[in-house]
N, C-alpha and C positions, 0 to 999 in steps of 0.2 A: 124759206124753208131751212136754210142753213142756221138762222138764228134760233129756230125751234129746236134743232138738234143740239145746239150748244147749251140749251136749258136743261137737257137731260144728262145726268151724271152717272158714271159707273161707280162701283164700290171704291175702286182705287182713286178716282177723281174726288169723290166725297171725303174719303179718308184724308187726302191731302188738304182739301178745303177746310175740314174741321180739325186738322192736325191730330188725327187719331190713327190707330192701327186698323187695317182692313178687317181683321177678325172682330174688332169691336163693332164696326159698322154692320157686319153680318149678324152678329148677336142682337143688336138693337132692332134690325129689320125683322129678323125671325120672331122676336118678342112683340113686334108691333109698337115699339116705343119711338120709332122714327118714321116719318112718312115715306113709304116705299111701295114699289110694285114690281112684279116679276114679268119679264119677257122671256118666255121659255124657261130656262133654268137660271137666268141671270137677273140679279137685282138691279133696279134702276131707280133714280131719285130725281124729282123735279126741283131745280134750284130754288124757284120761288116758294115752294112748299117747305123746303129745308130752311130758308131764311125766315119764313113765318114761324116755323116750329122753334127756331133758335130764339126769336123775339119772345114767344110765349114762355119758353123755358126760363129765359132770363127774367122775365116779369114775375113768374112764380117764385124764383129764387129770391128776388128782391123783396117780395111781399112776405115770404117766410122769414127773411132776416129782420125785417121791420117788426113783425109779430113777435119773434123771439127776443128782440131787443126791448120791446115794451114789457114783455112778461118778466124779464130779468131786472127791470128797473124798479 
């Protein structure tokens, strides 16, 4: 059970993990741009979903860079 709890992150923990400000995390969560869920009035984040989201966003960024480089050549 303890391991499951460590996989759920608060806004402050996620902000530290992503090296962002908590206000940015709130904004992304409210806009649905980052995987999140609410428990009562508190935002929570599953670390495995955040890691998957990071990988997907990185892949999109790399593909866009490749596409832009091909177009400018």
